Residue frames as qw, qx, qy, qz and C-alpha x, y, z in Angstrom:
[[0.092, -0.054, -0.994, 0.025, 12.19, 3.49, 3.27],
 [0.109, 0.496, 0.747, -0.428, 8.92, 4.90, 4.59],
 [0.254, 0.529, -0.053, -0.808, 8.13, 7.19, 1.67],
 [0.742, 0.472, 0.463, -0.111, 6.33, 6.60, -1.62],
 [0.470, 0.858, -0.201, -0.062, 8.84, 8.50, -3.80],
 [0.865, -0.275, 0.291, 0.302, 11.82, 6.20, -4.49],
 [0.616, 0.766, 0.015, 0.184, 13.28, 8.30, -7.30],
 [0.040, -0.883, 0.440, -0.158, 16.26, 9.39, -5.24],
 [0.567, -0.437, 0.692, -0.092, 17.15, 5.79, -4.38],
 [0.642, 0.145, 0.741, 0.129, 16.03, 3.56, -7.27],
 [0.573, 0.695, 0.430, 0.068, 15.49, 3.65, -11.03],
 [0.584, 0.339, 0.122, 0.727, 18.67, 5.56, -11.81],
 [0.209, -0.947, -0.243, 0.009, 17.71, 8.47, -9.56],
 [0.570, 0.385, -0.150, 0.710, 20.31, 11.19, -9.70],
 [0.438, -0.883, -0.169, 0.023, 20.93, 12.92, -6.37],
 [0.285, 0.780, -0.396, 0.393, 23.88, 15.21, -5.82],
 [0.197, -0.583, 0.668, -0.418, 26.38, 13.61, -3.47],
 [0.726, -0.076, 0.616, -0.296, 24.77, 10.15, -3.71],
 [0.106, -0.179, 0.869, 0.449, 25.50, 7.31, -6.13],
 [0.624, 0.059, -0.317, -0.712, 22.73, 6.39, -8.53],
 [0.815, -0.100, -0.512, -0.251, 20.62, 3.38, -7.52],
 [0.002, 0.436, -0.706, 0.558, 21.89, 3.51, -3.93],
 [0.729, -0.175, 0.265, -0.606, 18.67, 1.81, -2.79],
 [0.919, 0.198, -0.320, -0.116, 19.57, -1.40, -4.60],
 [0.462, 0.410, -0.641, 0.455, 22.95, -1.51, -2.86],
 [0.320, -0.340, 0.528, -0.710, 21.41, -0.77, 0.54],
 [0.884, -0.038, 0.009, -0.467, 18.80, -3.52, -0.03],
 [0.806, 0.292, -0.501, 0.118, 21.57, -5.94, -0.84],
 [0.186, 0.416, -0.648, 0.611, 23.52, -5.03, 2.30],
 [0.569, -0.247, 0.372, -0.690, 20.45, -5.41, 4.54],
 [0.934, 0.099, -0.149, -0.310, 19.48, -8.72, 2.91],
 [0.644, 0.382, -0.597, 0.289, 23.03, -10.05, 3.17],
 [0.104, -0.393, 0.621, -0.670, 23.17, -9.09, 6.87],
 [0.786, -0.126, 0.204, -0.570, 19.88, -10.94, 7.47],
 [0.908, 0.236, -0.330, -0.101, 21.03, -14.04, 5.57],
 [0.447, 0.445, -0.642, 0.436, 24.41, -14.13, 7.31],
 [0.300, -0.368, 0.527, -0.705, 22.75, -13.80, 10.72],
 [0.852, -0.067, 0.073, -0.515, 20.24, -16.63, 10.28],
 [0.396, -0.370, 0.840, 0.023, 21.38, -20.18, 11.15],
 [0.600, 0.345, 0.722, 0.007, 18.75, -21.82, 8.89],
 [0.085, -0.313, 0.432, 0.842, 19.72, -20.58, 5.42],
 [0.004, -0.350, -0.841, -0.412, 16.73, -22.21, 3.72],
 [0.138, -0.768, -0.584, 0.222, 14.35, -20.37, 6.04],
 [0.206, -0.571, 0.057, 0.793, 16.35, -17.16, 5.55],
 [0.064, 0.003, 0.637, 0.768, 15.82, -17.34, 1.77],
 [0.118, -0.580, -0.782, -0.192, 12.11, -17.94, 2.28],
 [0.220, -0.742, -0.371, 0.513, 11.92, -14.99, 4.69],
 [0.180, -0.380, 0.294, 0.858, 13.74, -12.74, 2.20],
 [0.015, -0.172, -0.738, -0.652, 11.44, -13.70, -0.63],
 [0.289, -0.629, -0.688, -0.215, 8.37, -13.08, 1.48],
 [0.210, -0.105, -0.350, 0.907, 9.15, -9.81, 3.28],
 [0.111, -0.730, -0.638, -0.220, 5.91, -8.24, 4.46],
 [0.290, -0.948, -0.122, 0.055, 7.22, -5.53, 6.80],
 [0.594, 0.609, -0.230, 0.472, 10.37, -3.68, 5.78],
 [0.238, -0.758, 0.356, -0.492, 10.90, -2.14, 9.23],
 [0.869, -0.362, 0.292, -0.167, 10.75, -5.51, 10.95],
 [0.916, 0.306, -0.015, 0.258, 13.07, -7.04, 8.36],
 [0.302, 0.749, -0.314, 0.499, 15.60, -4.25, 8.84],
 [0.520, -0.646, 0.395, -0.395, 15.47, -4.75, 12.63],
 [0.966, -0.119, 0.227, -0.043, 15.87, -8.55, 12.26],
 [0.764, 0.545, -0.164, 0.302, 18.85, -8.11, 9.92],
 [0.668, -0.584, -0.051, 0.459, 20.81, -6.23, 12.56],
 [0.572, 0.443, 0.184, 0.665, 22.17, -4.03, 9.79],
 [0.072, -0.864, -0.094, -0.490, 21.09, -0.71, 11.33],
 [0.743, -0.643, -0.090, 0.162, 22.76, -1.63, 14.63],
 [0.732, 0.013, 0.054, 0.679, 26.18, -0.85, 13.21],
 [0.184, 0.564, 0.139, 0.793, 25.14, 2.82, 12.90],
 [0.508, -0.793, -0.297, -0.158, 23.98, 3.33, 16.48]]
C-alpha cells in the first residue's frame, strides 16, 4: 500500500503463492467494510470516490482490525 511498485498486486502481477490481481480484491474488501460500517450510505459513496489518504481510509474501514 505504501510502495510505488504495484506489479505484485495489480495489473495481472504474478507472484508465487499469491493470486493474480490480489490488490483489486483487497481494495474491494476494504471498500465494502467501509461502506457497510457507515450509516449514511450516500456519504459513504462520496467518501469512497474521493479517497485522499489510503491509510486513513483503511483505518476508518475497520477492515484491518480483524487481523489484530
